N, C-alpha and C positions, 0 to 999 in steps of 0.2 A: 439503552440508557441515553438520556438526553444530556448534552453538555451545555454549559453556560455560554452566553454570548460574550464577545470580547471586542477589543479594538482592531481585530484582524479581519473584519467583515469584507474588506476589499479583496481578500485572498480566498483561495479554496480551503475552507475550514471544515473539519469533521464536526457536525452538529448533533450527531446521534449515531448509534450503532446497536445491533443485536445479532443473533445467530443467523438471521436471514438476509442481512444487508447492512448498508451504511447510508447515512445522510450527509451530503456535502452541501453546505449552505442551504440546509433544509430541503434539498431535493434528494429523493430516495433512489438508491441503486441496489439492485438485487443480483448483480453479476460482477465478476472480477474486473477490477479497474486499476488504473494508474492515476494518482492524484499528485499534482505539483502546485505550489502556492499561487503562481501567476498564470496558470494554463487550465482551461476547463478540463474536468475529469474525462478520461477516455477509456473505452473498453480495453481489457487486456485478455488475450486469448489464452488464459491459464485457468481453466475451470476447476482443476484439482491440483493438489500438491504434487501428486505423481506425474502429472502431465507437463511439469515445468522442464524446459530445456535451456541450454546456453543461449539460444536465439531469443528467448524471452528476456533475458538480461541484456543482450545486445540492443534490443529495442529500447530498454530503459537507459542504457549507456549513451545512446544518441543524444539524450537530453543533457548529458554532462552534469549530473547532480554531484553534490559533495558526499551524500550518504543516501542509501536506499533502505527504507524500513519495509521489510517483507512481513505482511500479516498472513500467517499460515492457517488461519481458521480458529476453531474453538480451543485448540491446544498448540503449544509451541512445538515446532518441528524445525530441524536444521537442514539447510540445503547443502548438498555436496559441494565442496570448494571448487571442483572442476567446472561447475555450472556458472560460477561467478568469477572465474579466473580472469576474464577479459576486464571486468570492472576493477578487480584487485590490482591488476597491472597498471591501471590508470589512476590508482590511489583513490578509488571510489569505494567507500565502506558499505558493507551490507550487513544489516542486523536483522535476525529472525526473531519473531515473537508472536504470541497469539494475537489475533486480529484486534481484540479490544485494547491490549497494551500498545499495539502498533498505531492505532488511531490516536490514543492519548499522546504517545511519543511524537508522532507527526505534528500534532497541534503545538506541542511545546517547542519543537525545533523550528517550525514555521514561524511561530510567534517571536523567536529569537532572531529571525531574519536569515536563517540557514537555507541553503539551496538543497532542499530535501525532497525526495520522491517517496510516496507511499504506494506500495504495490500490494493490493489486497486480493487474496484468493477467496472468492465467494462462490461456493459450489452451486450448480443448478439445484432447484428445489428437490428434484428426484434423488440427487446425490445426498442431500442433507437428510432425507428420510431413511436412507439405507443404513 
């Protein structure tokens, strides 16, 4: 799905997404990544939902966002609270949703000027085929 352009072009904006990846400012990514409004997207070593550890969230916590939107793939899945405990203790919210909803929510929060981080799980193509 392509998303409409807005006045947020100076920020990292989700401009499209599908089951195989995401576009950030019209650049395609087909691997898991972390997106923040004012920082270039970076790879996230979380190729599957099952591979996520507390250390993955420690990496995100170093950026001190207000909220983390976790895109869990084609369907919504909920992360175990022990994995996000360090973020919760710092009053950083974590919301889990399917990746399409996560992309839309990130754009809305980013457009409101919130300090939001989008963490997207995009499985390798062989995992998607399985």
